[in-house]
GUBA-747721 format. One record per residue (C-alpha): x, y, z. Coordinates in nm, 2 decimals. Example, Ala and Ser with C-alpha at 12.3 -4.5 7.8 and 13.67 -1.06 7.14 Angstrom:
2
R, east, north, up
R, 1.23, -0.45, 0.78
R, 1.37, -0.11, 0.71
This chain:
101
R, east, north, up
R, 11.80, 18.78, 5.40
R, 11.73, 19.00, 5.69
R, 11.68, 18.74, 5.97
R, 11.83, 18.41, 6.08
R, 11.48, 18.26, 6.05
R, 11.45, 18.36, 5.68
R, 11.80, 18.22, 5.61
R, 11.73, 17.89, 5.77
R, 11.40, 17.86, 5.58
R, 11.57, 17.93, 5.25
R, 11.85, 17.68, 5.33
R, 11.60, 17.41, 5.43
R, 11.39, 17.46, 5.12
R, 11.69, 17.44, 4.90
R, 11.79, 17.11, 5.06
R, 11.44, 16.97, 5.01
R, 11.43, 17.07, 4.65
R, 11.77, 16.91, 4.59
R, 11.66, 16.59, 4.76
R, 11.34, 16.56, 4.56
R, 11.33, 16.29, 4.29
R, 11.35, 16.42, 3.94
R, 11.03, 16.45, 3.75
R, 10.97, 16.21, 3.47
R, 11.00, 16.36, 3.12
R, 10.71, 16.37, 2.87
R, 10.58, 16.04, 2.76
R, 10.76, 15.88, 2.47
R, 11.08, 16.08, 2.53
R, 11.40, 15.91, 2.45
R, 11.63, 15.80, 2.74
R, 11.93, 16.01, 2.81
R, 12.25, 15.88, 2.65
R, 12.50, 15.72, 2.88
R, 12.80, 15.93, 2.96
R, 13.11, 15.85, 2.75
R, 13.40, 15.69, 2.94
R, 13.65, 15.94, 3.08
R, 13.98, 15.99, 2.90
R, 14.24, 15.83, 3.12
R, 14.61, 15.91, 3.07
R, 14.85, 15.63, 2.98
R, 15.06, 15.72, 3.29
R, 14.76, 15.66, 3.52
R, 14.68, 15.33, 3.34
R, 15.03, 15.21, 3.38
R, 15.04, 15.30, 3.75
R, 14.71, 15.12, 3.81
R, 14.83, 14.82, 3.62
R, 15.15, 14.81, 3.84
R, 14.92, 14.76, 4.14
R, 14.87, 14.40, 4.03
R, 15.21, 14.33, 4.17
R, 15.07, 14.38, 4.51
R, 14.73, 14.20, 4.45
R, 14.71, 13.96, 4.16
R, 14.34, 13.92, 4.21
R, 14.25, 14.27, 4.10
R, 13.98, 14.27, 3.83
R, 14.00, 14.48, 3.52
R, 13.72, 14.70, 3.66
R, 13.92, 14.75, 3.98
R, 14.22, 14.86, 3.78
R, 14.01, 15.09, 3.57
R, 13.86, 15.26, 3.88
R, 14.21, 15.30, 4.03
R, 14.33, 15.45, 3.70
R, 14.03, 15.70, 3.70
R, 14.12, 15.80, 4.05
R, 14.49, 15.85, 3.98
R, 14.41, 16.05, 3.67
R, 14.17, 16.27, 3.86
R, 14.44, 16.34, 4.12
R, 14.69, 16.42, 3.84
R, 14.44, 16.66, 3.68
R, 14.37, 16.82, 4.02
R, 14.74, 16.87, 4.09
R, 14.78, 17.04, 3.75
R, 14.48, 17.26, 3.82
R, 14.64, 17.37, 4.16
R, 14.99, 17.42, 4.02
R, 14.99, 17.45, 3.64
R, 15.37, 17.51, 3.63
R, 15.43, 17.18, 3.82
R, 15.68, 17.33, 4.06
R, 15.84, 17.08, 4.29
R, 15.85, 17.15, 4.66
R, 16.19, 17.15, 4.83
R, 16.26, 17.00, 5.17
R, 16.28, 17.34, 5.33
R, 15.94, 17.45, 5.20
R, 15.68, 17.47, 5.48
R, 15.31, 17.55, 5.48
R, 15.22, 17.91, 5.56
R, 15.04, 17.85, 5.89
R, 15.01, 18.09, 6.17
R, 14.88, 17.95, 6.50
R, 14.74, 18.19, 6.76
R, 14.58, 18.10, 7.09
R, 14.32, 18.34, 7.24
R, 14.40, 18.46, 7.59
């Protein structure tokens, strides 16, 4: 894209295409199958069940949603650090702060 105007036009058209409602399939087509429930680890389920100690009114669907979130966070943590290395107290983030003069 050679100009800012061309870039903005392309970006706006991409957003409009993404926001457009999906077109219906051909008549008589079968509906799409519902997605299968996600595989939730037993550790995530146990941790979500333990939350009932704090709120006895949690429904089964609430506990299931919490278990899905916990499991998602566990999977994300494993994706970020597959060796599951623990941070020590002296580990600090690698941040450099500079102020312009």
